[in-house]
C-alpha positions as CSV (number, residue, x, y, z in Angstrom):
1,M,-11.6,27.7,-3.2
2,P,-14.5,27.4,-0.7
3,A,-13.9,25.6,2.6
4,P,-14.8,21.9,2.3
5,R,-18.0,20.6,3.8
6,I,-17.5,18.4,6.8
7,I,-20.2,15.7,7.3
8,N,-20.5,14.8,11.0
9,I,-21.2,11.1,11.5
10,V,-19.7,10.8,15.0
11,D,-22.9,9.7,16.7
12,S,-24.0,7.3,14.0
13,L,-20.9,5.0,13.9
14,P,-20.6,1.7,15.8
15,R,-18.9,2.0,19.2
16,H,-17.5,-0.6,21.5
17,P,-20.1,-1.7,24.0
18,T,-17.9,-0.8,27.1
19,K,-14.7,1.0,26.0
20,R,-14.5,4.8,25.5
21,Y,-11.7,7.1,24.3
22,R,-10.3,9.5,26.9
23,A,-10.5,13.2,26.3
24,R,-7.5,15.4,25.6
25,P,-7.2,19.2,25.6
26,V,-7.4,20.6,22.1
27,S,-4.4,22.7,22.9
28,A,-2.3,19.4,22.9
29,I,-2.9,19.0,19.1
30,K,0.2,19.9,17.1
31,G,-0.5,18.3,13.8
32,C,-2.2,15.5,11.7
33,L,-1.2,12.0,10.8
34,V,-2.6,10.8,7.5
35,H,-3.3,7.1,7.0
36,H,-4.9,5.0,4.3
37,T,-7.0,1.9,4.7
38,G,-4.4,-0.1,2.8
39,T,-7.2,-2.0,1.1
40,T,-9.2,-1.6,-2.1
41,C,-12.2,-2.6,0.0
42,A,-13.0,-1.5,3.5
43,C,-10.8,-3.5,6.0
44,G,-10.8,-6.7,3.9
45,L,-14.6,-6.9,3.8
46,D,-16.2,-7.5,0.5
47,M,-17.3,-4.0,0.1
48,N,-16.7,-1.3,-2.5
49,L,-15.0,1.8,-1.1
50,N,-17.3,3.9,-3.4
51,D,-20.2,3.0,-1.1
52,I,-19.2,5.7,1.4
53,D,-21.5,5.0,4.3
54,D,-20.8,1.3,4.3
55,A,-17.0,1.8,3.9
56,V,-16.6,4.2,6.8
57,E,-18.9,2.0,9.0
58,A,-16.9,-1.1,8.0
59,V,-13.7,0.6,9.2
60,A,-15.4,1.4,12.5
61,R,-16.7,-2.1,12.9
62,F,-13.2,-3.5,12.2
63,H,-11.7,-1.2,14.9
64,I,-14.2,-2.0,17.6
65,T,-13.8,-5.8,17.2
66,S,-10.8,-7.8,18.4
67,N,-8.3,-7.6,15.5
68,R,-4.6,-7.5,14.8
69,L,-4.4,-3.9,16.0
70,E,-6.1,-4.2,19.3
71,K,-7.1,-7.3,21.3
72,G,-10.6,-6.8,22.4
73,G,-11.1,-3.9,20.0
74,A,-10.8,-0.2,20.3
75,P,-13.5,2.1,21.7
76,G,-14.5,3.3,18.3
77,I,-13.1,4.1,14.9
78,A,-9.5,5.2,15.3
79,Y,-9.6,8.3,13.1
80,H,-11.0,11.8,13.6
81,F,-11.8,12.2,9.9
82,C,-12.2,9.8,6.9
83,I,-12.0,10.9,3.2
84,P,-13.5,8.5,0.7
85,K,-12.7,8.5,-3.0
86,T,-15.3,11.2,-3.7
87,G,-13.4,13.7,-1.5
88,E,-16.1,14.4,1.1
89,I,-14.7,14.8,4.6
90,Y,-16.5,12.7,7.2
91,K,-15.9,13.7,10.9
92,T,-15.8,10.3,12.7
93,N,-14.6,11.5,16.2
94,N,-14.4,14.7,18.1
95,I,-10.9,16.2,17.9
96,S,-10.9,16.2,21.7
97,S,-11.0,12.4,21.7
98,L,-7.7,10.7,22.3
99,T,-8.0,8.0,19.6
100,W,-5.6,5.2,18.9
101,H,-4.4,5.8,15.4
102,G,-0.7,6.7,15.5
103,G,0.9,4.8,18.3
104,K,1.2,5.9,21.9
105,G,3.8,8.5,21.2
106,N,1.7,10.2,18.5
107,N,-1.9,10.1,19.5
108,L,-2.0,12.9,22.0
109,A,-0.6,15.5,19.7
110,H,-2.2,14.5,16.4
111,I,-5.5,14.3,14.6
112,G,-6.0,11.1,12.7
113,I,-7.1,11.4,9.1
114,C,-7.8,8.2,7.0
115,V,-8.0,8.4,3.3
116,L,-9.8,5.3,2.0
117,G,-7.9,3.3,-0.5
118,N,-4.7,1.3,-0.9
119,F,-2.0,3.8,-2.0
120,E,0.6,1.1,-2.3
121,I,-1.1,0.0,-5.6
122,E,-3.2,3.0,-6.6
123,H,-3.1,6.8,-6.3
124,P,-5.5,8.9,-4.2
125,T,-8.2,10.5,-6.3
126,T,-8.0,14.1,-7.2
127,Q,-11.0,14.7,-5.0
128,Q,-9.3,13.1,-2.0
129,L,-6.2,15.3,-2.5
130,D,-8.2,18.5,-3.0
């Protein structure tokens, strides 16, 4: 199987106007944490997760605004990679960015991967799992 294509959208996603993620040494990374959006649409917005660009951008907008996860919003999308239902891999942060996806004890040593969908009520697509 060929290596998957990674689509870099780091510089095109919305960012918080003043906050920035700190850097971490890549040598600190020991694993990955896999998340799901927990919604059938992007972060509760009336948006179809099959509209990839809008869905990933909606997750980023949710993270940078004041929300239940972070008062005042986060510096940017919390994940390093997002995988929509079509299975493409979108790079959403540099792996050297210390993002806020897994709680204070997990962020330093882990890359955050978000698979779009609510896997409490549906299964990931075959493309997402491949």
